C-alpha positions as CSV (number, residue, x, y, z in Angstrom):
1,M,52.2,63.1,132.5
2,V,53.4,60.9,135.5
3,V,54.8,57.3,133.9
4,I,55.2,54.4,136.6
5,T,57.5,52.6,135.2
6,S,60.2,49.5,135.5
7,L,62.1,50.8,132.5
8,P,65.3,51.5,133.1
9,P,65.7,55.2,133.0
10,P,67.5,57.3,129.9
11,T,70.9,57.0,129.3
12,E,71.6,59.6,126.5
13,G,71.4,63.4,127.4
14,I,72.1,62.9,130.9
15,V,72.2,66.1,132.0
16,H,72.7,65.2,136.1
17,Q,72.6,62.2,137.9
18,Q,71.7,61.9,141.7
19,K,72.7,58.8,143.4
20,S,70.9,57.7,147.0
21,T,67.9,60.1,146.2
22,S,64.3,59.1,147.7
23,A,61.6,59.7,146.2
24,N,57.6,60.7,147.7
25,L,55.1,61.0,145.7
26,Q,51.9,62.3,146.5
27,G,53.3,61.6,150.1
28,K,53.7,58.0,149.1
29,D,57.5,56.9,150.3
30,M,58.7,55.5,147.3
31,G,62.0,54.5,148.5
32,T,65.8,55.4,147.9
33,G,67.3,55.2,144.3
34,T,68.9,57.5,141.2
35,L,67.2,60.3,139.5
36,V,68.2,60.9,136.2
37,I,68.0,64.4,134.7
38,A,68.3,64.4,130.6
39,E,67.6,66.1,128.4
40,S,64.5,64.1,127.3
41,R,62.8,63.5,129.7
42,L,63.4,63.5,134.4
43,A,63.5,59.9,135.9
44,W,63.7,58.0,139.1
45,A,64.7,54.6,139.5
46,P,64.7,52.6,142.7
47,T,67.5,50.5,144.2
48,D,65.6,48.2,144.9
49,T,64.8,46.8,141.6
50,S,61.8,44.6,142.0
51,G,60.0,48.4,142.8
52,Q,58.9,50.9,140.1
53,G,60.3,53.5,139.2
54,F,58.6,57.1,137.3
55,S,59.4,59.4,135.0
56,L,58.1,62.8,133.9
57,E,57.8,64.7,130.9
58,Y,59.4,68.6,130.6
59,P,55.8,69.8,129.1
60,G,53.9,68.6,131.7
61,I,55.7,70.0,134.7
62,S,54.7,73.2,135.8
63,L,57.3,73.9,138.8
64,H,60.1,73.0,139.9
65,A,61.6,74.3,143.1
66,V,64.6,73.9,145.8
67,S,61.9,72.9,149.2
68,R,63.9,73.9,152.6
69,D,61.0,74.4,155.0
70,L,60.9,71.9,157.0
71,S,56.8,73.0,158.5
72,S,55.8,71.7,155.3
73,F,57.6,68.3,154.6
74,P,60.3,67.1,156.8
75,H,63.1,67.3,154.5
76,E,65.1,69.6,152.3
77,C,64.2,68.2,148.3
78,L,63.4,69.1,145.0
79,Y,59.7,69.8,145.0
80,V,58.0,69.1,141.3
81,M,54.5,69.7,140.2
82,V,52.8,68.1,136.8
83,N,49.4,69.1,135.9
84,A,49.0,65.4,135.6
85,K,48.2,62.6,137.6
86,P,50.0,59.0,137.7
87,E,49.2,56.5,135.0
88,D,48.9,54.0,137.8
89,C,46.3,55.7,139.9
90,S,46.6,52.8,142.7
91,V,50.0,54.7,143.9
92,T,48.2,58.0,144.5
93,Q,44.5,57.2,145.1
94,R,41.6,55.0,146.8
95,E,39.4,53.3,144.6
96,D,36.7,54.4,147.0
97,D,37.5,58.1,145.8
98,D,34.4,60.3,145.4
99,D,34.2,62.7,142.0
100,D,34.3,65.4,143.3
101,D,38.1,65.0,143.8
102,D,38.7,64.0,140.3
103,D,39.9,67.8,140.1
104,E,42.2,67.9,142.7
105,A,43.8,64.3,141.3
106,E,44.8,66.5,138.3
107,I,47.5,67.9,139.8
108,T,50.9,65.5,140.8
109,E,53.6,66.7,143.8
110,I,56.5,64.5,143.5
111,R,59.8,65.3,145.6
112,F,63.1,64.2,145.3
113,I,65.5,63.9,148.8
114,P,68.9,63.4,147.4
115,E,71.4,62.3,150.9
116,D,73.6,64.7,150.3
117,K,72.0,68.4,150.6
118,G,74.5,70.3,149.0
119,A,72.9,68.4,145.5
120,L,69.9,70.5,145.3
121,D,70.9,73.5,143.9
122,A,72.7,71.5,141.4
123,M,69.4,69.5,140.4
124,F,67.8,72.5,140.1
125,D,69.4,74.3,137.3
126,A,69.8,71.3,135.5
127,M,65.9,70.8,135.8
128,A,65.5,74.1,134.5
129,T,68.4,73.5,132.0
130,C,66.4,70.6,130.3
131,Q,62.7,72.3,130.7
132,S,63.8,75.3,129.0
133,L,64.8,73.0,125.4
134,H,60.8,71.9,125.4
135,P,59.4,75.0,125.8
136,D,55.8,75.5,126.1
137,E,53.6,75.1,122.4
138,D,50.8,77.2,123.1
139,D,54.1,80.5,124.0
140,S,55.1,79.3,120.2
141,N,52.0,79.9,118.6
142,S,51.6,83.1,120.1
143,E,55.0,83.6,118.5
144,E,53.7,82.5,115.0
145,E,50.7,84.8,115.4
146,S,52.1,87.0,115.5
147,D,55.0,86.8,112.9
148,I,51.9,86.6,110.4
149,Y,50.1,89.8,111.5
150,E,53.7,91.5,110.9
151,D,54.1,90.2,108.0
152,A,51.1,90.8,107.0
153,E,51.1,95.1,107.9
154,E,54.3,95.2,105.6
155,G,52.4,93.4,103.0
156,E,50.1,96.5,103.5
157,G,50.3,99.3,100.7
158,D,52.1,97.0,98.2
159,G,49.0,95.9,95.7
160,E,47.3,98.4,93.3
161,W,44.9,101.7,94.7
162,F,42.4,103.5,92.6
163,T,40.7,106.9,93.5
164,G,38.0,109.1,92.0
165,E,37.1,108.2,88.1
166,E,40.3,106.5,87.7
167,G,39.3,103.8,90.3
168,V,35.5,104.0,89.0
169,S,36.9,102.9,85.2
170,H,38.2,99.9,86.6
171,L,34.8,98.3,88.1
172,T,33.1,95.8,86.5
173,E,29.4,97.0,85.9
174,E,28.0,95.1,88.9
175,G,30.7,97.3,90.5
176,Q,30.1,100.7,89.0
177,A,26.5,99.7,89.9
178,T,26.8,98.4,94.1
179,L,28.7,101.9,94.0
180,Q,25.8,104.1,92.9
181,R,23.6,102.1,95.4
182,L,26.3,103.2,98.0
183,E,26.4,106.5,97.0
184,N,22.8,106.8,96.9
185,L,22.4,105.0,100.1
186,L,24.7,108.2,102.1
187,T,23.5,110.7,100.6
188,T,19.4,110.0,102.0
189,G,20.8,108.9,105.3
190,S,22.8,112.2,105.4
191,S,19.3,114.3,104.8
192,N,17.5,112.0,106.9
193,H,19.9,112.6,109.9
194,T,20.0,117.2,108.9
195,D,16.7,116.9,109.3
196,G,16.3,114.5,112.8
197,M,18.5,117.0,114.4
198,E,17.3,118.4,117.4
199,T,17.8,122.4,117.8
200,G,17.6,122.9,121.1
201,D,18.3,126.7,123.3
202,Q,22.6,125.9,123.0
203,S,23.2,129.2,124.0
204,N,24.5,127.8,127.4
205,T,26.3,125.1,126.1
206,G,29.9,127.3,126.2
207,T,30.0,128.0,129.8
208,E,28.5,124.8,131.1
209,Q,31.7,123.0,129.3
210,T,33.5,125.3,130.9
211,D,32.2,124.7,133.9
212,A,32.5,120.9,133.6
213,M,36.4,121.2,132.4
214,E,37.3,123.7,135.4
215,T,35.7,121.0,137.7
216,D,36.8,117.6,136.1
217,G,40.0,119.2,136.2
218,G,39.7,119.7,140.0
219,Q,40.3,115.6,140.3
220,F,43.2,115.0,139.2
221,D,45.2,118.5,141.0
222,D,46.2,115.7,144.3
223,A,47.6,112.5,141.3
224,D,51.0,112.4,141.3
225,P,51.9,112.2,137.6
226,E,53.7,109.0,136.0
227,H,56.2,110.8,134.5
């Protein structure tokens, strides 16, 4: 989430702080201020106290990178993409925007341009460190589900199993009746299946299968083995 706010940036858990850093939000120059990269969130505060700053939550940041391509943007910068739009839509959207543009508005592009371009790598590393403290919830859920299945596999065989007559003796009367019905169905199905089998001439089956195998084998003679 991109929160447009006049609240001060965080003061605890600061990993990197870069003064004299301009911010560009969705193509709009926000002025010069201080970028604070903290463990809890990323915040930018303008030097002009009458202006508005903004903060970013790490789980919403989908991409951050150092951009030195001056053909796409006239300054080297720290590029950040967020999967959300700013709360104050007037900063990035016109009131007459069409509904067709809603999907595009869900992504916010922010560029931080430090006066000292040599600090870009340190800014990037600080963001990477802080973002690792906020793992994606979907990844965490996947790991938990994997652990559940692993525990289930380890637990297989822990129960008590019965076979043959010993197993039947442990069934209730209802269970034994159900087992008998299943056996009758299996016996009837097997008999019907045998009666319905086709009994055509099978004399050439072996030769045809051999020829087919030789033909199929020729398809892969030119293929390189992976191992």
